[in-house]
BAFI-3210 file (N, C-alpha, C; in Angstrom, 3 decimals, decimal comma, padded with zeros to 6 digits):
// residues 272
n [1|2|3|4|5|6|7|8|9|10|11|12|13|14|15|16|17|18|19|20|21|22|23|24|25|26|27|28|29|30|31|32|33|34|35|36|37|38|39|40|41|42|43|44|45|46|47|48|49|50|51|52|53|54|55|56|57|58|59|60|61|62|63|64|65|66|67|68|69|70|71|72|73|74|75|76|77|78|79|80|81|82|83|84|85|86|87|88|89|90|91|92|93|94|95|96|97|98|99|100|101|102|103|104|105|106|107|108|109|110|111|112|113|114|115|116|117|118|119|120|121|122|123|124|125|126|127|128|129|130|131|132|133|134|135|136|137|138|139|140|141|142|143|144|145|146|147|148|149|150|151|152|153|154|155|156|157|158|159|160|161|162|163|164|165|166|167|168|169|170|171|172|173|174|175|176|177|178|179|180|181|182|183|184|185|186|187|188|189|190|191|192|193|194|195|196|197|198|199|200|201|202|203|204|205|206|207|208|209|210|211|212|213|214|215|216|217|218|219|220|221|222|223|224|225|226|227|228|229|230|231|232|233|234|235|236|237|238|239|240|241|242|243|244|245|246|247|248|249|250|251|252|253|254|255|256|257|258|259|260|261|262|263|264|265|266|267|268|269|270|271|272]
n.u [014,480|014,461|012,664|011,768|011,357|009,255|007,945|009,111|010,359|013,320|015,440|017,966|020,986|022,121|025,189|027,546|030,108|032,778|036,102|036,848|038,702|039,934|037,971|035,431|032,689|029,263|026,696|024,733|023,237|020,563|019,109|016,537|013,953|013,983|016,514|017,873|016,861|017,795|020,494|020,500|020,500|019,843|018,167|020,417|022,530|025,986|028,054|029,715|031,349|032,152|033,797|032,424|033,935|035,845|034,602|031,681|029,859|029,082|027,125|028,281|027,379|025,891|027,562|026,792|027,477|027,972|025,626|023,851|021,361|017,851|017,279|015,270|013,638|013,757|010,980|008,486|005,813|004,541|004,882|007,716|007,724|005,150|003,388|001,555|000,113|002,334|002,869|003,493|004,822|003,199|004,539|007,096|010,143|009,866|008,683|006,208|005,166|001,788|000,770|001,497|001,612|000,825|002,561|005,149|007,933|007,897|006,681|008,534|010,760|009,741|009,479|012,159|013,211|011,777|012,757|015,396|018,632|018,663|016,016|013,634|015,469|015,686|017,399|018,667|016,675|017,307|017,876|017,796|016,356|013,929|013,094|012,620|010,584|008,594|008,217|007,282|004,862|004,607|004,820|003,196|002,544|003,611|002,593|002,439|004,904|004,836|003,257|004,658|005,842|007,673|006,864|005,810|008,120|009,867|008,443|008,940|011,483|013,474|016,135|016,136|017,616|018,211|015,613|014,728|016,490|015,681|013,024|013,508|014,813|012,788|011,031|012,597|012,698|010,315|010,296|010,488|011,087|008,687|009,549|011,415|009,666|008,010|009,902|010,548|008,401|008,758|007,780|007,632|010,051|010,301|012,728|015,153|015,475|013,144|011,219|011,766|011,066|008,311|007,513|007,649|005,416|003,236|001,601|000,562|-000,116|-002,668|-003,275|-001,508|-002,523|-004,927|-004,223|-004,126|-002,733|-001,895|-001,631|000,427|002,433|002,953|004,614|007,931|010,577|009,196|008,056|005,593|005,593|006,569|004,660|002,332|003,021|003,107|000,441|-000,888|000,160|-000,814|-003,505|-004,196|-006,174|-005,114|-002,494|-002,866|-004,392|-002,652|-000,381|-001,489|-002,523|-000,168|001,108|-000,739|-001,127|001,277|003,665|005,754|005,730|008,129|008,031|009,294|011,629|010,187|010,442|011,980|010,852|012,407|014,385|013,142|012,604|014,936|018,215|021,361|024,851|027,683|031,062|034,658]
n.v [006,304|005,388|006,138|004,460|004,512|002,796|002,778|001,234|000,743|001,419|000,819|002,922|003,142|005,712|006,738|007,692|009,429|007,459|006,406|004,114|001,755|003,606|005,460|007,734|006,689|007,169|006,525|003,601|001,254|-000,927|-002,787|-004,265|-004,374|-006,862|-007,867|-006,122|-006,894|-009,528|-009,093|-008,133|-005,475|-002,422|000,719|003,220|001,572|000,604|-000,307|-002,761|-001,958|-002,490|-002,450|-004,106|-006,206|-004,322|-002,017|-001,505|-000,163|-001,978|-003,262|-005,314|-006,247|-005,652|-004,430|-005,961|-005,980|-003,410|-002,132|-000,080|000,412|-000,221|-000,705|000,228|-001,767|-001,264|-000,106|-000,243|001,665|003,760|005,727|007,772|010,028|010,800|009,972|007,972|004,667|001,955|-001,122|-004,635|-006,394|-009,032|-012,220|-011,248|-009,763|-007,113|-003,722|-001,419|001,867|002,725|004,767|005,335|007,256|009,509|009,989|012,130|011,413|009,085|010,094|012,055|010,429|008,831|010,709|011,407|009,011|008,816|011,009|010,379|009,515|007,002|006,678|008,934|010,894|013,724|016,460|018,615|018,226|017,358|016,092|018,356|020,260|018,877|018,669|021,389|022,008|020,256|020,852|023,430|022,994|023,056|020,925|017,779|015,321|012,965|013,782|016,507|017,513|018,111|020,303|022,463|025,783|028,730|030,916|029,755|028,584|030,756|032,067|030,676|031,233|030,263|030,715|032,489|031,407|028,810|027,868|027,911|026,064|023,745|023,482|023,121|020,667|019,026|019,163|017,941|015,378|014,260|012,820|009,593|006,091|003,425|001,496|002,844|004,594|002,841|001,765|004,094|004,516|003,213|000,770|-001,740|-004,277|-004,107|-003,671|-002,316|-004,338|-005,900|-003,960|-003,452|-005,912|-005,960|-003,846|-004,966|-006,424|-004,863|-001,730|000,368|001,706|001,150|-001,291|-002,964|-002,658|-003,949|-006,560|-009,820|-011,398|-013,957|-013,736|-011,858|-013,263|-015,216|-014,111|-014,228|-014,287|-012,888|-013,342|-014,678|-013,033|-010,515|-010,051|-009,802|-007,499|-005,582|-005,661|-004,798|-002,205|-000,869|-001,132|000,661|003,496|006,118|005,799|004,671|006,657|008,856|007,898|007,084|009,488|010,941|009,463|009,812|012,618|013,982|012,814|011,761|008,910|006,764|004,335|001,042|-000,770|-003,353|-006,904|-008,685|-011,165|-012,268|-014,187|-016,414|-019,866|-020,554|-022,041|-021,504|-021,914|-021,252|-020,762|-020,987]
n.w [-000,306|-003,671|-006,601|-009,413|-013,080|-013,670|-011,328|-009,417|-006,177|-004,597|-001,937|-000,598|001,057|003,141|004,025|006,597|005,155|003,888|003,211|000,804|-000,829|-002,599|-003,176|-002,040|-000,262|000,086|-000,474|-000,897|-002,894|-002,138|-003,477|-002,847|-000,303|000,840|000,395|002,022|004,531|004,625|004,929|007,416|008,127|009,824|010,502|011,414|012,021|012,530|009,999|007,842|004,929|001,528|-001,707|-004,152|-006,484|-006,700|-007,460|-007,223|-004,553|-001,614|001,029|003,470|005,915|009,201|012,203|014,806|017,472|018,121|018,514|020,601|021,400|020,716|017,306|014,580|012,010|008,463|006,706|004,132|003,186|001,840|-001,205|-001,462|-003,022|-003,908|-001,994|-002,363|-002,038|-001,441|-002,926|-002,809|-005,514|-007,063|-006,736|-006,983|-005,628|-004,815|-004,305|-005,507|-006,495|-006,713|-008,184|-010,761|-013,706|-012,406|-010,385|-009,548|-009,731|-011,314|-013,625|-014,494|-015,016|-017,029|-019,060|-019,330|-020,336|-022,730|-024,142|-024,439|-025,944|-027,296|-027,712|-028,581|-028,983|-028,251|-028,223|-025,706|-023,896|-021,166|-017,806|-016,068|-017,561|-017,877|-015,217|-014,707|-016,570|-015,725|-012,992|-013,131|-014,154|-016,868|-018,580|-018,256|-019,221|-021,751|-024,198|-023,890|-024,549|-027,216|-027,334|-026,630|-027,006|-028,038|-026,493|-024,131|-023,095|-022,722|-020,773|-018,447|-017,828|-019,534|-021,763|-024,929|-027,121|-026,189|-025,911|-028,589|-029,757|-028,421|-029,322|-032,052|-031,968|-030,999|-033,156|-035,132|-034,106|-034,758|-037,084|-037,261|-036,708|-036,307|-034,584|-032,938|-031,691|-030,247|-028,463|-027,068|-025,415|-023,065|-022,090|-019,689|-019,931|-022,670|-024,793|-027,148|-029,156|-028,887|-029,423|-032,102|-033,203|-032,665|-034,291|-036,751|-036,935|-036,346|-037,133|-035,758|-032,505|-031,618|-032,806|-031,483|-028,906|-029,161|-029,389|-027,983|-025,024|-025,688|-028,470|-028,681|-027,361|-029,187|-031,014|-032,197|-029,804|-027,866|-024,772|-022,401|-020,097|-020,957|-022,922|-021,373|-019,983|-022,048|-022,831|-020,457|-020,189|-022,495|-022,157|-020,309|-019,936|-019,798|-020,785|-023,426|-024,543|-024,574|-026,127|-028,562|-029,507|-029,786|-031,823|-033,913|-034,270|-033,870|-034,807|-037,581|-038,810|-040,053|-042,500|-042,185|-044,288|-046,169|-045,890|-048,453|-050,831|-052,753|-052,567|-051,693|-051,406|-052,653|-052,667|-051,257|-051,550|-049,812|-050,209|-049,574]
ca.u [013,851|014,499|011,494|012,155|010,419|008,082|007,388|009,844|010,946|014,607|016,063|019,363|021,571|022,924|026,238|028,555|031,116|033,928|037,023|036,972|039,298|040,269|036,829|034,590|031,375|028,242|025,409|024,815|021,953|020,297|018,330|015,148|013,846|014,275|017,969|018,240|016,540|018,698|021,792|020,324|020,825|018,768|018,411|021,315|023,593|027,371|028,110|030,940|031,095|033,268|033,491|032,375|034,663|036,626|033,868|030,336|029,732|028,200|027,097|028,497|026,479|026,048|028,371|025,721|027,995|028,063|024,300|023,702|019,930|017,019|017,256|014,103|013,762|013,294|009,693|007,933|004,356|004,078|005,878|008,273|007,560|003,764|002,610|000,605|000,375|003,348|002,406|004,444|004,476|002,910|005,562|008,387|010,735|009,961|007,498|006,014|004,175|000,618|000,255|001,896|001,995|000,489|003,679|006,139|009,185|007,662|006,399|009,789|011,622|009,129|009,846|013,604|013,418|011,193|013,603|016,789|019,292|018,269|014,579|013,270|016,670|015,371|018,532|018,283|015,696|017,974|017,241|017,545|015,263|012,686|012,686|012,079|009,319|007,596|007,957|006,508|003,604|004,586|004,465|002,820|002,446|004,466|001,963|002,682|006,164|004,527|002,480|005,578|006,192|008,679|006,255|005,737|009,477|010,386|007,681|009,462|012,865|014,418|016,658|015,554|018,377|017,982|014,235|014,629|017,194|014,834|011,895|014,034|015,102|011,484|010,531|013,409|012,423|009,018|010,569|010,988|010,540|007,730|010,338|011,937|008,532|007,621|010,932|010,529|007,268|009,228|006,982|008,520|010,430|010,416|013,945|015,277|015,258|011,724|010,483|011,945|010,256|006,900|007,259|007,528|004,103|002,173|001,869|-000,040|-000,267|-004,019|-003,193|-000,845|-003,434|-006,006|-003,668|-004,217|-001,455|-001,527|-001,174|001,735|003,386|003,262|005,650|009,258|011,362|008,341|007,498|004,330|005,757|006,633|003,354|001,417|003,439|002,642|-001,023|-001,285|000,523|-001,664|-004,902|-004,413|-006,784|-004,193|-001,377|-003,266|-004,846|-001,462|000,509|-002,194|-002,593|001,177|001,368|-001,640|-001,084|002,576|004,824|005,750|006,316|008,756|007,774|010,531|011,632|009,578|011,318|011,769|010,706|013,090|015,233|012,327|012,632|016,236|019,253|022,661|026,018|028,758|032,335|035,825]
ca.v [005,496|005,857|005,724|004,264|004,877|001,918|002,843|000,361|001,438|000,830|001,468|003,328|003,476|006,923|006,450|008,683|009,204|006,662|006,171|002,670|001,337|004,698|006,348|008,041|006,078|007,717|005,930|002,202|000,689|-002,184|-003,633|-004,326|-004,446|-008,232|-007,929|-005,383|-007,734|-010,679|-008,640|-007,787|-004,061|-001,608|002,158|003,642|000,582|000,714|-001,431|-003,033|-001,679|-002,780|-002,202|-005,403|-006,141|-003,088|-000,937|-001,206|-000,172|-003,041|-003,461|-006,725|-006,532|-004,761|-004,860|-006,002|-005,741|-001,969|-001,595|000,294|000,574|-000,869|-000,043|-000,251|-002,271|-000,354|-000,571|000,503|001,779|004,713|006,286|008,992|011,154|011,266|009,550|006,903|003,372|001,097|-002,506|-005,641|-007,003|-010,454|-013,130|-010,575|-009,316|-005,661|-002,900|-000,375|002,917|002,405|005,999|005,370|008,523|010,592|010,155|013,008|010,715|008,203|010,921|012,648|009,388|008,422|011,745|011,261|007,864|009,159|011,988|009,921|009,365|005,760|006,741|009,986|011,717|015,147|017,183|019,751|017,834|016,550|016,019|019,695|020,853|018,169|019,112|022,746|021,941|019,548|021,554|024,639|022,489|023,324|019,616|016,751|014,061|012,913|014,564|017,933|017,902|018,623|021,541|023,523|026,826|029,642|031,756|028,974|028,368|032,031|032,451|030,009|031,636|029,617|031,675|032,392|030,477|027,460|027,510|027,627|024,805|022,655|023,347|022,551|019,256|018,345|019,062|016,936|014,044|013,770|011,841|008,483|004,779|002,918|000,750|003,826|005,112|001,798|001,721|005,334|004,509|002,695|-000,371|-002,665|-005,489|-003,866|-002,971|-001,967|-005,506|-006,265|-002,900|-003,670|-007,082|-005,543|-002,966|-005,796|-007,080|-003,872|-000,397|001,388|001,260|000,602|-002,709|-003,643|-002,639|-004,905|-007,917|-010,553|-011,890|-015,142|-013,282|-011,233|-014,316|-016,030|-013,418|-014,708|-013,535|-012,211|-014,328|-014,319|-011,931|-009,285|-009,882|-009,285|-006,136|-004,764|-005,621|-003,968|-000,817|-000,289|-001,177|001,834|004,589|007,257|005,467|004,524|007,973|009,654|007,408|007,078|010,882|011,315|008,838|010,330|014,058|014,622|012,172|011,326|007,580|006,271|002,914|000,263|-001,543|-004,672|-008,009|-009,145|-012,616|-012,646|-015,351|-017,481|-021,123|-020,795|-022,551|-020,902|-022,571|-020,262|-021,473|-020,138]
ca.w [-001,337|-005,053|-007,370|-010,804|-014,134|-013,606|-009,978|-008,504|-005,036|-004,242|-000,778|-000,729|002,355|003,239|004,997|006,927|004,110|004,294|002,103|000,577|-002,098|-003,499|-003,423|-000,887|-000,416|000,979|-000,859|-001,313|-003,298|-001,428|-004,394|-002,396|001,156|001,267|000,430|003,223|005,690|004,618|005,425|008,822|008,315|010,373|010,505|012,483|012,230|012,080|009,049|007,077|003,521|000,627|-003,117|-004,826|-007,746|-006,625|-008,129|-006,725|-003,098|-001,116|002,468|003,828|007,027|010,349|013,351|015,805|018,827|018,352|018,773|022,017|021,646|019,698|016,008|013,838|010,644|007,417|006,170|003,006|003,226|000,835|-002,119|-000,875|-003,941|-004,041|-000,841|-002,700|-001,427|-002,040|-002,847|-003,265|-006,792|-006,888|-007,235|-007,089|-004,365|-004,891|-004,095|-006,494|-006,258|-007,537|-008,780|-012,172|-014,314|-011,489|-009,466|-010,197|-010,042|-012,459|-014,792|-014,954|-015,583|-018,295|-020,027|-019,552|-021,229|-024,033|-024,825|-024,431|-027,235|-027,956|-027,971|-029,531|-029,194|-028,202|-027,632|-024,878|-022,894|-020,159|-016,488|-015,515|-018,335|-017,555|-013,873|-014,809|-017,299|-014,923|-011,731|-013,436|-014,734|-018,302|-019,133|-017,295|-019,958|-022,934|-025,275|-023,647|-025,200|-028,556|-027,210|-026,237|-027,964|-027,481|-025,465|-022,898|-022,584|-022,239|-019,585|-017,248|-017,624|-020,447|-022,725|-026,269|-027,961|-025,652|-026,239|-030,017|-030,002|-027,938|-030,245|-033,301|-031,714|-030,919|-034,528|-035,837|-033,559|-035,245|-038,144|-036,456|-037,057|-035,328|-033,587|-031,987|-030,928|-029,284|-027,423|-026,290|-024,481|-021,787|-021,620|-018,966|-020,654|-024,107|-025,159|-028,567|-030,017|-028,829|-030,120|-033,541|-033,544|-032,656|-035,436|-037,953|-036,904|-036,166|-037,677|-034,904|-031,118|-031,456|-033,179|-030,374|-027,758|-029,414|-029,391|-026,715|-024,495|-026,485|-029,787|-028,499|-026,975|-030,368|-031,786|-031,784|-028,820|-026,891|-023,863|-021,754|-019,138|-021,746|-023,569|-020,356|-019,699|-023,176|-022,738|-019,323|-020,469|-023,521|-021,722|-019,455|-020,715|-019,859|-021,670|-024,829|-024,994|-024,868|-027,187|-029,843|-029,944|-030,250|-033,121|-034,945|-034,487|-033,614|-035,429|-038,970|-038,701|-041,275|-042,678|-042,377|-045,526|-046,030|-046,252|-049,825|-051,020|-053,992|-052,352|-051,136|-052,135|-053,269|-051,799|-051,551|-050,981|-049,700|-050,005|-049,446]
c.u [014,018|013,287|011,892|011,056|009,145|007,455|008,082|010,531|012,211|015,199|017,531|019,874|022,373|023,931|026,982|029,701|032,355|034,785|037,255|037,570|039,524|039,125|036,055|033,177|030,409|026,852|025,623|023,418|021,774|019,353|016,857|015,123|014,176|015,781|018,483|018,007|017,477|020,077|021,717|020,610|019,608|019,169|019,302|022,463|024,972|027,594|029,514|030,593|032,345|032,859|033,581|033,023|035,505|035,917|032,590|030,285|028,709|028,284|027,225|027,538|026,730|027,033|027,427|026,206|028,084|026,692|024,150|022,242|019,160|017,029|016,114|014,461|013,257|012,012|009,220|006,413|003,838|005,231|006,406|008,070|006,139|002,868|001,596|001,032|001,455|002,907|003,486|003,944|004,318|003,991|006,943|008,872|010,889|008,616|007,431|005,001|003,020|000,136|000,638|002,246|001,652|001,573|004,748|007,423|009,015|007,437|007,681|010,678|011,065|009,492|011,332|013,882|012,933|012,131|015,043|017,310|018,839|016,777|014,301|014,405|016,349|016,501|018,027|017,255|016,344|017,260|016,877|016,379|013,930|012,180|012,022|010,703|008,220|007,224|007,184|005,158|003,454|004,295|004,107|002,829|003,386|003,906|002,266|003,969|005,866|003,614|003,370|005,763|007,133|008,110|006,193|007,123|010,082|009,718|008,210|010,972|013,898|014,835|016,147|016,282|018,168|016,595|014,109|015,317|016,359|013,667|012,333|014,293|013,807|010,916|011,282|013,088|011,130|009,167|011,250|010,392|009,572|008,454|010,878|010,824|008,090|008,615|010,838|009,417|007,652|008,369|007,916|008,786|010,618|011,646|013,983|014,950|013,788|010,873|010,576|011,107|008,777|006,572|007,149|006,178|002,949|002,614|001,365|-000,198|-001,658|-004,034|-002,547|-001,768|-004,548|-005,531|-003,780|-002,822|-000,978|-000,981|000,208|002,801|003,802|004,321|007,021|009,946|010,522|007,659|006,226|004,442|005,785|005,304|002,333|001,739|002,964|001,138|-001,480|-000,993|-000,471|-003,152|-005,223|-004,999|-005,860|-003,082|-001,799|-003,774|-003,685|-000,749|-000,181|-002,307|-001,239|001,423|000,531|-001,366|000,309|003,730|004,629|006,487|006,864|008,558|009,084|010,484|011,067|010,525|010,981|011,668|011,497|013,979|014,447|012,384|013,959|017,235|020,595|023,764|027,158|030,055|033,450|036,354]
c.v [006,152|005,306|005,650|004,629|004,053|001,911|001,950|001,186|000,710|001,550|001,764|003,729|004,758|006,704|007,716|008,444|008,480|006,373|004,675|002,416|002,458|005,640|006,576|007,528|006,693|007,181|004,492|001,709|-000,679|-003,107|-003,700|-004,535|-005,842|-008,468|-007,245|-006,233|-008,936|-010,317|-008,211|-006,339|-003,305|-000,132|002,532|002,691|001,118|-000,517|-001,604|-002,811|-001,982|-002,372|-003,530|-005,288|-004,891|-001,899|-000,558|-001,250|-001,215|-003,112|-004,956|-007,124|-005,577|-005,318|-004,833|-005,697|-004,249|-001,323|-001,310|000,510|-000,153|-000,041|-000,619|-000,823|-001,208|-000,923|000,343|000,496|002,665|005,159|007,593|010,231|011,703|010,836|008,469|005,582|002,614|-000,358|-003,447|-006,275|-008,503|-011,317|-012,515|-010,147|-007,796|-005,002|-001,843|000,652|002,670|003,603|006,200|006,784|009,711|010,858|011,009|012,286|009,820|009,008|011,519|011,607|008,845|009,420|011,666|010,132|008,195|010,064|011,528|009,624|008,120|005,734|007,847|010,984|013,210|015,869|018,372|019,427|016,834|016,638|017,393|020,367|020,197|018,559|020,483|022,745|021,297|020,336|022,850|024,300|022,851|022,049|018,682|015,365|014,101|013,788|016,053|018,428|018,599|019,843|022,716|024,539|027,813|030,494|031,038|028,822|029,653|032,431|031,801|030,236|030,951|030,625|031,430|031,377|029,030|026,972|027,125|026,307|023,608|022,420|022,741|021,058|018,448|018,147|017,976|015,521|013,447|012,765|010,645|007,170|004,330|002,154|001,693|004,354|004,101|001,757|002,935|005,347|003,940|001,582|-001,351|-003,938|-005,296|-003,006|-002,702|-003,145|-005,895|-005,232|-003,080|-004,866|-006,718|-004,695|-003,735|-006,495|-006,089|-002,525|000,718|000,832|000,699|-000,900|-003,516|-003,734|-003,663|-006,353|-008,552|-010,965|-013,080|-014,727|-012,663|-012,279|-015,176|-015,381|-013,888|-013,738|-012,719|-013,270|-013,834|-013,157|-010,588|-009,004|-009,303|-007,835|-005,178|-004,561|-004,673|-002,489|-000,171|-000,392|-000,030|002,959|005,798|006,986|005,415|005,845|008,856|009,189|007,364|008,500|011,355|010,740|009,476|011,790|014,687|014,066|011,910|009,989|007,136|004,763|002,174|-000,482|-002,936|-005,760|-008,519|-010,669|-013,105|-013,874|-016,549|-018,723|-021,446|-021,275|-021,964|-021,696|-021,561|-020,977|-020,465|-020,126]
c.w [-002,696|-005,785|-008,836|-011,774|-014,097|-012,220|-008,977|-007,419|-004,587|-003,038|-001,035|000,646|002,242|004,361|005,406|005,945|004,644|003,063|001,964|-000,801|-003,087|-003,807|-002,136|-001,151|000,589|000,675|-001,315|-001,655|-002,654|-002,206|-004,021|-000,889|001,674|001,331|001,692|004,478|005,778|005,165|006,886|009,146|008,844|010,371|011,686|012,747|011,855|011,199|008,470|005,609|002,708|-000,791|-003,851|-006,200|-007,853|-007,273|-007,374|-005,203|-002,640|000,404|002,751|004,932|008,177|011,376|014,558|017,215|019,145|018,543|020,275|022,397|020,555|018,416|015,173|012,466|009,668|006,825|005,044|003,113|002,101|-000,054|-001,531|-001,748|-003,948|-002,890|-001,123|-002,075|-002,188|-001,853|-003,351|-004,556|-006,593|-007,530|-007,355|-005,703|-004,363|-004,637|-005,189|-006,011|-007,218|-008,353|-010,242|-012,629|-013,433|-010,477|-010,154|-010,599|-011,260|-013,737|-015,365|-015,622|-016,898|-019,393|-020,349|-020,531|-022,638|-024,836|-025,002|-025,832|-027,992|-028,287|-028,999|-029,787|-029,281|-027,466|-026,824|-023,825|-021,938|-018,825|-015,936|-016,232|-017,992|-016,175|-013,942|-015,483|-016,457|-013,668|-011,929|-014,088|-016,206|-019,071|-017,990|-017,934|-021,152|-024,052|-025,138|-024,287|-026,523|-028,529|-026,818|-027,373|-027,270|-026,357|-024,120|-022,265|-022,028|-020,924|-018,314|-017,095|-018,493|-021,511|-024,128|-027,152|-027,506|-026,015|-027,708|-030,366|-029,568|-028,886|-031,574|-033,137|-031,620|-032,317|-035,301|-035,370|-034,096|-036,384|-037,492|-036,949|-035,969|-034,229|-032,520|-031,087|-029,873|-028,133|-026,491|-025,245|-023,117|-021,229|-020,925|-019,775|-022,147|-024,381|-026,655|-029,485|-030,055|-029,565|-031,632|-034,009|-033,629|-033,880|-036,749|-038,031|-036,802|-036,738|-036,773|-033,487|-030,859|-031,784|-032,065|-029,164|-027,913|-029,364|-028,007|-026,254|-025,312|-027,856|-029,696|-028,175|-028,156|-031,253|-031,292|-030,827|-027,842|-026,032|-023,204|-020,779|-019,874|-022,423|-022,597|-020,034|-020,786|-023,093|-021,626|-019,583|-021,423|-023,196|-020,777|-020,302|-020,865|-020,863|-023,132|-025,382|-025,404|-026,129|-028,546|-030,392|-030,467|-031,636|-034,227|-035,286|-034,448|-034,427|-036,915|-039,000|-040,053|-041,372|-042,894|-043,696|-045,294|-046,528|-047,649|-049,887|-052,235|-053,826|-051,832|-052,036|-052,793|-052,223|-052,220|-050,860|-050,995|-049,372|-049,791|-048,047]
res [m|q|v|g|r|t|g|k|l|t|p|v|a|r|l|t|p|v|f|v|g|g|a|t|v|s|n|v|t|l|h|n|v|f|d|l|r|n|r|g|v|r|i|g|d|r|i|i|v|r|r|a|g|d|v|i|p|e|i|v|g|p|i|k|t|m|r|t|e|y|l|p|n|f|r|i|h|t|c|p|e|c|g|s|k|a|v|r|v|k|g|e|r|e|y|r|c|v|n|s|i|g|c|p|a|q|a|k|r|a|i|q|h|y|a|s|k|l|a|m|a|i|d|g|m|g|d|v|m|i|d|k|l|y|d|t|k|t|i|r|w|l|y|d|i|y|t|l|d|k|q|k|l|l|a|i|g|i|g|e|k|t|a|q|n|l|l|d|s|i|e|a|s|k|d|v|t|f|a|k|f|i|y|s|l|g|i|p|g|v|g|e|a|t|a|k|t|l|s|q|h|y|d|h|v|f|q|m|a|a|a|s|v|d|e|l|s|a|i|p|d|i|g|p|v|t|a|k|s|i|r|e|f|l|q|s|p|v|n|i|g|q|v|s|a|i|q|k|y|c|l|r|i|k|s|p|p|r|r|s|d|q|f|k|g|k|t|f|v|i|t|g]
***
């Protein structure tokens, strides 16, 4: 089971390595448990695998005639990372871990997204560094990134130059637009474009947290599903506590240029 940033649980088939279409295939993503069931695949099956579009490994189905004994169906009950209950999302074909930020896999992926190039762009905070920081309990939450100092980094075996480069990158990331900050939070359904739209209507996460689903849905390009997702994320005491503290104490939010009204009421004809 793979655990995503939002807690989504995705089954992955581990295969005896096989050479298919010029590449050795040993892992195949199965999207969700319902896709797995529809294909009739069970644990221990001999299967037919291909590369869809000559690229993506795909299980076509099992060779049922090669079953020599009863093979069990794959079932999801708990998160493989933290052991918390796995529940099916209402109206969706997927399961999620209910532990949110308390789940190590979700916490690490939230930090990975926050530090990524399109988000806060913290150089030096890649997967290996995040694993080390998290596994040594040096950081647990996004806010902890801004409590790092050289002494803490040296204490867990990070070299002095690497530590200084990371701290310099964290300092540089503090000068950021509100749109980038919103995107970096990893709210489900909120990509770069939606984050930019939200930043044109709000200046602080508290304002967004106070907005109703109807108010958010009234913003162009934000539908009810995304509005509900924003609302649920910011209504979490842990989430709003973290992100509001980061915005208030850690960042230097750069105000975006306001739209000018100098052309309002005028008509332009462009020829050529």
